[in-house]
Backbone atoms as SQL, in Angstrom:
CREATE TABLE atoms (id INTEGER PRIMARY KEY, chain TEXT, resi INTEGER, resn TEXT, atom TEXT, x REAL, y REAL, z REAL);
INSERT INTO atoms VALUES
  (1, 'A', 1, 'MET', 'N', -19.606, 10.841, 13.530),
  (2, 'A', 1, 'MET', 'CA', -18.518, 10.254, 14.273),
  (3, 'A', 1, 'MET', 'C', -18.051, 8.987, 13.565),
  (4, 'A', 2, 'GLN', 'N', -16.735, 8.828, 13.475),
  (5, 'A', 2, 'GLN', 'CA', -16.170, 7.660, 12.813),
  (6, 'A', 2, 'GLN', 'C', -16.216, 6.450, 13.743),
  (7, 'A', 3, 'ASN', 'N', -16.368, 5.284, 13.169),
  (8, 'A', 3, 'ASN', 'CA', -16.315, 4.048, 13.942),
  (9, 'A', 3, 'ASN', 'C', -14.869, 3.580, 14.020),
  (10, 'A', 4, 'PRO', 'N', -14.515, 2.886, 15.086),
  (11, 'A', 4, 'PRO', 'CA', -13.169, 2.323, 15.157),
  (12, 'A', 4, 'PRO', 'C', -12.944, 1.350, 14.009),
  (13, 'A', 5, 'ARG', 'N', -11.753, 1.309, 13.493),
  (14, 'A', 5, 'ARG', 'CA', -11.429, 0.402, 12.385),
  (15, 'A', 5, 'ARG', 'C', -11.428, -1.034, 12.896),
  (16, 'A', 6, 'PRO', 'N', -12.196, -1.928, 12.269),
  (17, 'A', 6, 'PRO', 'CA', -12.255, -3.311, 12.732),
  (18, 'A', 6, 'PRO', 'C', -10.980, -4.098, 12.423),
  (19, 'A', 7, 'ASP', 'N', -10.210, -3.640, 11.454),
  (20, 'A', 7, 'ASP', 'CA', -8.983, -4.314, 11.050),
  (21, 'A', 7, 'ASP', 'C', -7.813, -3.723, 11.838),
  (22, 'A', 8, 'SER', 'N', -7.416, -4.393, 12.902),
  (23, 'A', 8, 'SER', 'CA', -6.391, -3.828, 13.785),
  (24, 'A', 8, 'SER', 'C', -5.026, -3.716, 13.105),
  (25, 'A', 9, 'THR', 'N', -4.728, -4.590, 12.160),
  (26, 'A', 9, 'THR', 'CA', -3.448, -4.504, 11.457),
  (27, 'A', 9, 'THR', 'C', -3.373, -3.219, 10.646),
  (28, 'A', 10, 'THR', 'N', -4.419, -2.925, 9.884),
  (29, 'A', 10, 'THR', 'CA', -4.438, -1.692, 9.107),
  (30, 'A', 10, 'THR', 'C', -4.438, -0.483, 10.028),
  (31, 'A', 11, 'ALA', 'N', -5.148, -0.560, 11.123),
  (32, 'A', 11, 'ALA', 'CA', -5.175, 0.544, 12.080),
  (33, 'A', 11, 'ALA', 'C', -3.770, 0.839, 12.594),
  (34, 'A', 12, 'GLN', 'N', -2.996, -0.191, 12.872),
  (35, 'A', 12, 'GLN', 'CA', -1.635, 0.005, 13.351),
  (36, 'A', 12, 'GLN', 'C', -0.748, 0.612, 12.271),
  (37, 'A', 13, 'VAL', 'N', -0.931, 0.182, 11.033),
  (38, 'A', 13, 'VAL', 'CA', -0.171, 0.753, 9.922),
  (39, 'A', 13, 'VAL', 'C', -0.497, 2.239, 9.778),
  (40, 'A', 14, 'VAL', 'N', -1.782, 2.573, 9.843),
  (41, 'A', 14, 'VAL', 'CA', -2.207, 3.972, 9.727),
  (42, 'A', 14, 'VAL', 'C', -1.631, 4.796, 10.869),
  (43, 'A', 15, 'GLU', 'N', -1.666, 4.284, 12.089),
  (44, 'A', 15, 'GLU', 'CA', -1.084, 4.996, 13.232),
  (45, 'A', 15, 'GLU', 'C', 0.410, 5.237, 13.016),
  (46, 'A', 16, 'SER', 'N', 1.098, 4.249, 12.470),
  (47, 'A', 16, 'SER', 'CA', 2.525, 4.414, 12.182),
  (48, 'A', 16, 'SER', 'C', 2.753, 5.471, 11.112),
  (49, 'A', 17, 'GLY', 'N', 1.882, 5.503, 10.112),
  (50, 'A', 17, 'GLY', 'CA', 1.983, 6.518, 9.066),
  (51, 'A', 17, 'GLY', 'C', 1.779, 7.924, 9.606),
  (52, 'A', 18, 'ILE', 'N', 0.838, 8.060, 10.526),
  (53, 'A', 18, 'ILE', 'CA', 0.590, 9.365, 11.154),
  (54, 'A', 18, 'ILE', 'C', 1.827, 9.795, 11.944),
  (55, 'A', 19, 'ALA', 'N', 2.418, 8.870, 12.677),
  (56, 'A', 19, 'ALA', 'CA', 3.627, 9.182, 13.445),
  (57, 'A', 19, 'ALA', 'C', 4.782, 9.555, 12.510),
  (58, 'A', 20, 'LEU', 'N', 4.895, 8.850, 11.398),
  (59, 'A', 20, 'LEU', 'CA', 5.936, 9.172, 10.422),
  (60, 'A', 20, 'LEU', 'C', 5.768, 10.587, 9.876),
  (61, 'A', 21, 'GLN', 'N', 4.542, 10.968, 9.619),
  (62, 'A', 21, 'GLN', 'CA', 4.299, 12.316, 9.121),
  (63, 'A', 21, 'GLN', 'C', 4.830, 13.355, 10.107),
  (64, 'A', 22, 'GLU', 'N', 4.642, 13.095, 11.378),
  (65, 'A', 22, 'GLU', 'CA', 5.076, 14.041, 12.410),
  (66, 'A', 22, 'GLU', 'C', 6.594, 14.101, 12.539),
  (67, 'A', 23, 'THR', 'N', 7.278, 12.984, 12.263),
  (68, 'A', 23, 'THR', 'CA', 8.729, 12.944, 12.462),
  (69, 'A', 23, 'THR', 'C', 9.540, 13.088, 11.177),
  (70, 'A', 24, 'ARG', 'N', 9.018, 12.562, 10.063),
  (71, 'A', 24, 'ARG', 'CA', 9.801, 12.536, 8.817),
  (72, 'A', 24, 'ARG', 'C', 9.160, 13.298, 7.674),
  (73, 'A', 25, 'GLY', 'N', 7.882, 13.717, 7.857),
  (74, 'A', 25, 'GLY', 'CA', 7.212, 14.497, 6.826),
  (75, 'A', 25, 'GLY', 'C', 6.151, 13.717, 6.080),
  (76, 'A', 26, 'ARG', 'N', 5.322, 14.477, 5.386),
  (77, 'A', 26, 'ARG', 'CA', 4.167, 13.905, 4.695),
  (78, 'A', 26, 'ARG', 'C', 4.556, 12.988, 3.542),
  (79, 'A', 27, 'VAL', 'N', 5.573, 13.340, 2.778),
  (80, 'A', 27, 'VAL', 'CA', 5.951, 12.519, 1.619),
  (81, 'A', 27, 'VAL', 'C', 6.346, 11.111, 2.066),
  (82, 'A', 28, 'ILE', 'N', 7.135, 11.020, 3.110),
  (83, 'A', 28, 'ILE', 'CA', 7.551, 9.715, 3.639),
  (84, 'A', 28, 'ILE', 'C', 6.336, 8.943, 4.150),
  (85, 'A', 29, 'ALA', 'N', 5.440, 9.632, 4.840),
  (86, 'A', 29, 'ALA', 'CA', 4.248, 8.978, 5.381),
  (87, 'A', 29, 'ALA', 'C', 3.354, 8.444, 4.268),
  (88, 'A', 30, 'VAL', 'N', 3.161, 9.242, 3.224),
  (89, 'A', 30, 'VAL', 'CA', 2.333, 8.796, 2.098),
  (90, 'A', 30, 'VAL', 'C', 2.950, 7.549, 1.464),
  (91, 'A', 31, 'ALA', 'N', 4.249, 7.572, 1.216),
  (92, 'A', 31, 'ALA', 'CA', 4.913, 6.420, 0.602),
  (93, 'A', 31, 'ALA', 'C', 4.779, 5.181, 1.484),
  (94, 'A', 32, 'PHE', 'N', 4.986, 5.346, 2.781),
  (95, 'A', 32, 'PHE', 'CA', 4.861, 4.238, 3.731),
  (96, 'A', 32, 'PHE', 'C', 3.472, 3.614, 3.654),
  (97, 'A', 33, 'LEU', 'N', 2.442, 4.442, 3.727),
  (98, 'A', 33, 'LEU', 'CA', 1.064, 3.939, 3.719),
  (99, 'A', 33, 'LEU', 'C', 0.707, 3.307, 2.371),
  (100, 'A', 34, 'PHE', 'N', 1.101, 3.961, 1.281),
  (101, 'A', 34, 'PHE', 'CA', 0.815, 3.444, -0.057),
  (102, 'A', 34, 'PHE', 'C', 1.459, 2.070, -0.260),
  (103, 'A', 35, 'GLU', 'N', 2.728, 1.948, 0.152),
  (104, 'A', 35, 'GLU', 'CA', 3.447, 0.681, -0.019),
  (105, 'A', 35, 'GLU', 'C', 2.830, -0.454, 0.795),
  (106, 'A', 36, 'ARG', 'N', 2.064, -0.103, 1.811),
  (107, 'A', 36, 'ARG', 'CA', 1.421, -1.117, 2.647),
  (108, 'A', 36, 'ARG', 'C', -0.041, -1.341, 2.282),
  (109, 'A', 37, 'GLY', 'N', -0.453, -0.780, 1.153),
  (110, 'A', 37, 'GLY', 'CA', -1.782, -1.064, 0.613),
  (111, 'A', 37, 'GLY', 'C', -2.935, -0.279, 1.198),
  (112, 'A', 38, 'VAL', 'N', -2.621, 0.823, 1.886),
  (113, 'A', 38, 'VAL', 'CA', -3.700, 1.636, 2.437),
  (114, 'A', 38, 'VAL', 'C', -4.337, 2.412, 1.294),
  (115, 'A', 39, 'ASN', 'N', -5.659, 2.423, 1.262),
  (116, 'A', 39, 'ASN', 'CA', -6.428, 3.110, 0.226),
  (117, 'A', 39, 'ASN', 'C', -6.048, 4.589, 0.166),
  (118, 'A', 40, 'SER', 'N', -5.914, 5.123, -1.044),
  (119, 'A', 40, 'SER', 'CA', -5.492, 6.520, -1.200),
  (120, 'A', 40, 'SER', 'C', -6.451, 7.509, -0.535),
  (121, 'A', 41, 'ASN', 'N', -7.741, 7.211, -0.533),
  (122, 'A', 41, 'ASN', 'CA', -8.694, 8.099, 0.153),
  (123, 'A', 41, 'ASN', 'C', -8.442, 8.135, 1.658),
  (124, 'A', 42, 'VAL', 'N', -8.074, 6.990, 2.211),
  (125, 'A', 42, 'VAL', 'CA', -7.770, 6.915, 3.634),
  (126, 'A', 42, 'VAL', 'C', -6.485, 7.692, 3.926),
  (127, 'A', 43, 'ILE', 'N', -5.485, 7.531, 3.071),
  (128, 'A', 43, 'ILE', 'CA', -4.222, 8.252, 3.256),
  (129, 'A', 43, 'ILE', 'C', -4.465, 9.753, 3.308),
  (130, 'A', 44, 'VAL', 'N', -5.201, 10.261, 2.340),
  (131, 'A', 44, 'VAL', 'CA', -5.486, 11.700, 2.306),
  (132, 'A', 44, 'VAL', 'C', -6.229, 12.124, 3.567),
  (133, 'A', 45, 'ARG', 'N', -7.239, 11.353, 3.945),
  (134, 'A', 45, 'ARG', 'CA', -8.047, 11.720, 5.105),
  (135, 'A', 45, 'ARG', 'C', -7.226, 11.751, 6.390),
  (136, 'A', 46, 'VAL', 'N', -6.449, 10.722, 6.650),
  (137, 'A', 46, 'VAL', 'CA', -5.750, 10.671, 7.931),
  (138, 'A', 46, 'VAL', 'C', -4.580, 11.636, 8.016),
  (139, 'A', 47, 'LEU', 'N', -3.980, 11.964, 6.869),
  (140, 'A', 47, 'LEU', 'CA', -2.827, 12.854, 6.912),
  (141, 'A', 47, 'LEU', 'C', -3.189, 14.326, 6.781),
  (142, 'A', 48, 'THR', 'N', -4.355, 14.616, 6.237),
  (143, 'A', 48, 'THR', 'CA', -4.700, 16.032, 6.033),
  (144, 'A', 48, 'THR', 'C', -5.892, 16.507, 6.851),
  (145, 'A', 49, 'GLU', 'N', -6.656, 15.580, 7.410),
  (146, 'A', 49, 'GLU', 'CA', -7.847, 15.958, 8.161),
  (147, 'A', 49, 'GLU', 'C', -7.876, 15.223, 9.505),
  (148, 'A', 50, 'PRO', 'N', -7.044, 15.657, 10.450),
  (149, 'A', 50, 'PRO', 'CA', -6.976, 14.944, 11.743),
  (150, 'A', 50, 'PRO', 'C', -8.323, 14.786, 12.447),
  (151, 'A', 51, 'SER', 'N', -9.211, 15.716, 12.269),
  (152, 'A', 51, 'SER', 'CA', -10.518, 15.621, 12.945),
  (153, 'A', 51, 'SER', 'C', -11.373, 14.482, 12.393),
  (154, 'A', 52, 'ARG', 'N', -11.023, 13.968, 11.223),
  (155, 'A', 52, 'ARG', 'CA', -11.803, 12.882, 10.611),
  (156, 'A', 52, 'ARG', 'C', -11.154, 11.509, 10.803),
  (157, 'A', 53, 'ARG', 'N', -10.091, 11.445, 11.566),
  (158, 'A', 53, 'ARG', 'CA', -9.438, 10.152, 11.821),
  (159, 'A', 53, 'ARG', 'C', -10.316, 9.266, 12.680),
  (160, 'A', 54, 'ARG', 'N', -10.243, 7.981, 12.431),
  (161, 'A', 54, 'ARG', 'CA', -10.935, 7.027, 13.298),
  (162, 'A', 54, 'ARG', 'C', -10.202, 6.938, 14.609),
  (163, 'A', 55, 'ARG', 'N', -10.914, 6.611, 15.623),
  (164, 'A', 55, 'ARG', 'CA', -10.323, 6.479, 16.953),
  (165, 'A', 55, 'ARG', 'C', -10.002, 5.015, 17.177),
  (166, 'A', 56, 'TYR', 'N', -8.725, 4.665, 17.056),
  (167, 'A', 56, 'TYR', 'CA', -8.286, 3.285, 17.154),
  (168, 'A', 56, 'TYR', 'C', -8.518, 2.690, 18.535),
  (169, 'A', 57, 'SER', 'N', -8.251, 3.458, 19.573),
  (170, 'A', 57, 'SER', 'CA', -8.306, 2.889, 20.920),
  (171, 'A', 57, 'SER', 'C', -9.674, 2.987, 21.585),
  (172, 'A', 58, 'ASP', 'N', -10.668, 3.538, 20.933),
  (173, 'A', 58, 'ASP', 'CA', -12.016, 3.660, 21.531),
  (174, 'A', 58, 'ASP', 'C', -12.724, 2.329, 21.579);
Protein backbone atom coordinates (compact mmCIF):
# COMPACT_ATOMS: atom_id res chain seq x y z
CA MET A 1 0.00 0.00 0.00
CA GLN A 2 1.28 3.45 -0.91
CA ASN A 3 1.70 6.13 1.72
CA PRO A 4 0.09 9.52 1.24
CA ARG A 5 2.46 12.03 -0.33
CA PRO A 6 3.85 14.32 2.39
CA ASP A 7 4.37 17.16 -0.11
CA SER A 8 0.88 18.56 -0.60
CA THR A 9 1.95 20.91 -3.40
CA THR A 10 3.29 18.06 -5.52
CA ALA A 11 0.25 15.98 -4.66
CA GLN A 12 -2.00 18.73 -6.01
CA VAL A 13 0.06 19.01 -9.19
CA VAL A 14 -0.17 15.24 -9.70
CA GLU A 15 -3.95 15.30 -9.12
CA SER A 16 -4.24 18.05 -11.72
CA GLY A 17 -2.17 16.01 -14.16
CA ILE A 18 -4.44 13.01 -13.67
CA ALA A 19 -7.48 15.19 -14.33
CA LEU A 20 -5.82 16.61 -17.45
CA GLN A 21 -5.23 13.12 -18.76
CA GLU A 22 -8.95 12.41 -18.45
CA THR A 23 -10.01 15.62 -20.22
CA ARG A 24 -7.19 16.52 -22.64
CA GLY A 25 -5.22 13.28 -23.06
CA ARG A 26 -2.02 11.69 -21.89
CA VAL A 27 0.40 13.80 -23.94
CA ILE A 28 -0.90 17.03 -22.40
CA ALA A 29 -0.83 15.50 -18.92
CA VAL A 30 2.76 14.29 -19.32
CA ALA A 31 3.89 17.73 -20.52
CA PHE A 32 2.07 19.44 -17.65
CA LEU A 33 3.66 17.20 -15.01
CA PHE A 34 7.13 17.30 -16.59
CA GLU A 35 7.09 21.11 -16.81
CA ARG A 36 6.28 21.24 -13.10
CA GLY A 37 9.22 19.05 -12.11
CA VAL A 38 7.43 15.81 -11.34
CA ASN A 39 9.82 12.85 -11.53
CA SER A 40 9.41 10.83 -14.74
CA ASN A 41 8.93 7.59 -12.77
CA VAL A 42 6.06 9.19 -10.89
CA ILE A 43 4.52 10.48 -14.13
CA VAL A 44 4.55 7.01 -15.66
CA ARG A 45 3.16 5.41 -12.51
CA VAL A 46 0.27 7.79 -11.94
CA LEU A 47 -0.80 8.00 -15.57
CA THR A 48 -0.50 4.35 -16.52
CA GLU A 49 -1.05 2.42 -13.30
CA PRO A 50 -4.05 3.87 -11.41
CA SER A 51 -3.94 1.09 -8.82
CA ARG A 52 -0.47 2.26 -7.75
CA ARG A 53 -1.40 5.91 -7.18
CA ARG A 54 -0.93 7.35 -3.74
CA ARG A 55 -4.06 8.28 -1.90
CA TYR A 56 -3.85 12.03 -1.40
CA SER A 57 -6.88 12.44 0.83
CA ASP A 58 -6.24 9.46 3.16
